[in-house]
N, C-alpha and C positions, 0 to 999 in steps of 0.2 A: 573428526565427522563435518565432512563441506558442506558450501553452500545449496554445492549443484544439486547433493542427495536430498535436502528438503525444500527447498523454492517451491512457489507454486506458480506455475502456468497451464495455461494460456493468461499472457498481458490481458485485469482490466482495465476499461479508461473510462475518463471522460472528455468531451471538450470545454474548454476553459465557460464557454457561452450557458453550458447546459446549465437548468435549475436546481439546486439544491433539492426540490424533491425528484426530480428526475435521475441524479448519483445515489443517490435512497434507496428507488426502484431499482435502480441498477445490484448497489450493493446489497440489497435485499435476494433479488434473481438469485445472484450468482453465486449468494453466500460468503459475501467478502467482507472486512472489514478498511478497505481502501481500495484508491482506484490511482491508477496515473492519470495525469491531467498532460494531453498532448494538443498543439497547435501546427501549424503548416512548420513551422522549426523544430520542432520535437516533443520531447517530453518538459514541461514547462512549472511544472508542479504536482500534489497530490494533493487530494480530500479523505480526508479521515471521517470515522464516525463520530473521532471526539466534535472537531472539526462541527458535525451537522446538531452537535446537541449542544453546543456552546454558540451556534446559529438560532438554535428554537429556545435556548435559555431565555437569550435577550428578545425577542419575538421576533425575530427576522419570520419574514413571508418568503417561505421554500419555497412556493411555486412561481416566484417572482424572482428572489435575488438570484443568482449565479455565482455557480463554482468559482471561478473565478474569486469572487471576494470574500472569500474564506478558504484557499488551497492557500498552501505549503509552496511558495515559490522555490523554487530549484536546489530541493531536496540530494539530502545526501543518499548516496549506494555505496551498493558491496558491489563485487565482483562474484563471478558465479564461482571461479576457484578460490575462495578466501573458505579460512575454517567459521565454521557457527560461534567460537569462542569471539571474533573479530567483530562478525556480527550482534554477538550480545553486546560487544565492550561498546560498539559504536549507540546503538540503541538505549542503553543507561546516558552514557552521556552528551545524548540528545533529547532525550527525555520523550523516545519513539516508539511505536513498538510496529511497526509496518518501515521496512526497505525496499527502493525498486533495486534490483538483481540485473546487472549491465554485462556484458558477454563483448569485450573486443569495440567498447563503445557504444550499444545498444541494449535497449533496456529489452531484455528479457523476460522476466518478471517479477515479483513477489516478495520478501521473505516477511514472515510475521514473527513473534516472541512467543503466540502458537506454537507456531511450524518447531524453532530451536527447542523450546519445551518437553514437544513431543516428541523428536528423535533425540533428546540429552537424557532425559526423565523415562521413557520405556525403552530407548533403545534404537527405535526405528520408524522413519518418517508414517504420519500419518496421512491412511492412502484412501481414505473416507474423500472430506469435503476439498477443494482445493480454492485455497487463497490468493486472490492474486488482486 
């Protein structure tokens, strides 16, 4: 099965100057576990639930701390036409649960470990929530 069969779009994003609280609110609203971080040059990072938990655990003030301070800069991405097994292998190797999905160099969505598990254990992509 290919990434295009299960990836989630539209892409949900954050600005590097957004606060962690803003990013958490956006993730909750869209029911996603990660946001791609963009500035005027394009995608510069990814902020995940794990990043938010790490910030909270050390006592960061989420209404003042910026996404740029906790995002993963320059994340690896997977191509829209790649196999799900390649995405899974990449996630395991990198220790991540989310990968941006690119098509012709442009970020078009996000794929999560849950998306892959749903597709490979149930046999069909989840049609409910949109993870991006």
